[in-house]
C-alpha positions as CSV (number, residue, x, y, z in Angstrom):
1,M,39.9,-46.7,10.0
2,P,38.9,-46.9,6.3
3,T,40.4,-44.3,4.0
4,V,37.0,-42.9,3.0
5,S,36.1,-42.4,6.7
6,R,39.3,-40.4,7.2
7,Y,38.4,-38.2,4.1
8,F,34.9,-37.6,5.5
9,I,36.2,-36.6,8.9
10,R,39.1,-34.5,7.7
11,T,36.8,-32.7,5.2
12,G,34.3,-32.1,8.0
13,L,37.0,-30.5,10.1
14,V,37.9,-28.2,7.2
15,W,34.2,-27.2,6.9
16,L,34.1,-26.7,10.6
17,G,37.1,-24.4,10.6
18,L,35.7,-22.4,7.7
19,G,32.3,-22.2,9.2
20,F,33.6,-21.0,12.6
21,T,35.8,-18.4,10.8
22,V,32.8,-17.0,8.9
23,G,30.8,-17.1,12.1
24,A,33.5,-15.3,14.0
25,L,33.5,-12.6,11.4
26,L,29.8,-12.2,11.6
27,L,29.9,-12.0,15.3
28,F,32.7,-9.5,15.2
29,H,30.7,-7.5,12.7
30,K,27.8,-7.3,15.2
31,G,30.0,-5.4,17.7
32,L,32.1,-3.4,15.3
33,P,30.5,-3.1,11.8
34,L,32.9,-3.9,9.0
35,H,30.8,-3.8,5.9
36,P,27.0,-4.2,5.4
37,A,27.6,-6.9,2.7
38,L,29.1,-9.2,5.3
39,W,25.7,-10.5,6.2
40,R,25.5,-12.1,2.8
41,W,27.9,-14.7,4.3
42,L,25.3,-16.0,6.8
43,P,23.9,-18.7,4.5
44,A,27.5,-19.9,3.9
45,H,28.2,-20.0,7.6
46,I,25.0,-22.1,8.2
47,E,25.8,-24.4,5.3
48,L,29.5,-25.0,6.3
49,A,28.8,-25.5,10.0
50,L,25.5,-27.4,9.9
51,L,25.7,-29.6,6.8
52,G,29.4,-29.6,5.9
53,W,30.7,-30.4,9.4
54,T,28.0,-32.5,10.9
55,L,27.1,-34.7,7.8
56,N,30.7,-35.4,6.9
57,L,31.5,-36.3,10.5
58,A,28.4,-38.5,10.9
59,L,28.8,-40.4,7.6
60,G,32.5,-40.9,8.2
61,V,32.0,-42.3,11.7
62,A,29.0,-44.4,10.6
63,Y,30.9,-46.0,7.8
64,W,33.8,-46.8,10.2
65,S,31.8,-48.0,13.1
66,F,29.0,-50.1,11.6
67,P,29.6,-53.8,11.6
68,R,32.3,-54.7,9.1
69,F,31.5,-58.0,7.7
70,L,28.9,-58.2,4.9
71,H,28.6,-61.5,3.1
72,G,32.2,-62.4,3.6
73,A,33.5,-59.1,2.3
74,A,34.7,-56.3,4.7
75,R,32.1,-53.4,4.6
76,G,30.9,-54.2,1.1
77,P,31.7,-52.2,-2.0
78,A,33.2,-48.8,-1.3
79,W,32.1,-46.9,-4.4
80,P,28.7,-45.9,-3.0
81,I,30.4,-44.2,-0.1
82,W,33.0,-42.5,-2.2
83,L,30.2,-41.2,-4.5
84,A,28.3,-40.0,-1.4
85,Y,31.4,-38.2,-0.3
86,G,31.7,-36.4,-3.6
87,L,28.0,-35.6,-3.8
88,L,27.8,-34.3,-0.2
89,N,30.8,-32.0,-0.6
90,A,29.8,-30.7,-4.0
91,G,26.4,-29.9,-2.5
92,V,28.1,-28.1,0.4
93,V,30.2,-26.0,-2.0
94,V,27.2,-25.1,-4.1
95,G,25.1,-24.3,-1.1
96,A,27.8,-22.1,0.5
97,L,29.0,-20.2,-2.6
98,G,25.7,-20.2,-4.5
99,P,24.0,-17.4,-2.6
100,L,27.2,-15.4,-2.4
101,L,27.6,-15.5,-6.2
102,G,24.0,-15.0,-7.0
103,A,23.5,-18.5,-8.5
104,P,20.2,-19.3,-10.0
105,G,17.7,-21.2,-7.9
106,W,18.0,-24.4,-10.0
107,L,21.7,-24.6,-9.1
108,L,20.9,-24.4,-5.4
109,A,18.2,-27.0,-5.8
110,A,20.8,-29.2,-7.6
111,G,23.2,-28.8,-4.6
112,R,20.4,-29.8,-2.2
113,A,19.6,-32.8,-4.4
114,A,23.3,-33.8,-4.4
115,Q,23.2,-33.7,-0.6
116,L,20.1,-35.7,-0.4
117,G,21.5,-38.2,-2.9
118,A,24.6,-38.5,-0.7
119,A,22.5,-39.3,2.3
120,A,20.5,-41.9,0.4
121,L,23.6,-43.6,-1.0
122,A,25.2,-43.8,2.4
123,A,22.0,-45.2,3.9
124,A,21.7,-47.8,1.1
125,A,25.4,-48.8,1.6
126,L,25.0,-49.1,5.4
127,W,21.6,-50.7,5.6
128,P,22.7,-54.3,4.8
129,R,25.2,-54.0,7.7
130,I,22.4,-53.6,10.2
131,K,21.7,-57.0,11.8
132,P,20.2,-58.2,15.0
133,H,22.7,-59.0,17.7
134,G,24.2,-62.4,17.4
135,R,23.6,-62.9,13.6
C-alpha cells in the first residue's frame, strides 16, 4: 500500500474517533444535560464524521486500488495526492474549529474551497488511470 494511502486512512480513522467522541458527548447531553454550549460542537461532529472520515478513507483507498501503471510509471506523480491530503485535512480542521472559535465566514469558505480543491486534485490524479478493460 502506498504511503500516502496509509496517511489518508490513518488520518480518517483519527477523524472518525474524534467525530464519534463528540457525537457521544452530544448524545449523552440529550439524556443528561451537561452544558447548553455543548450544542456548538454539532458542526464539528458533522465535519469530522462526514468529511474527515469518509473523504480521507475514500481517497486513500481510491489511490491504492486504482490501476497502478500509468505510462510506464507506477501510479504517476505523487505530489498531487500529497497536496490533496494537505488541503483536505486543512479544510477539515478549519471546518470543525471555525464555527467553535467564531471564525469569519471567509475563513470557512476558504476551508470548503480547500476541500473542493483536494477532491479536484485527487480526481485529476486518478483520471488518467481509468482505462477500458484490456488496455
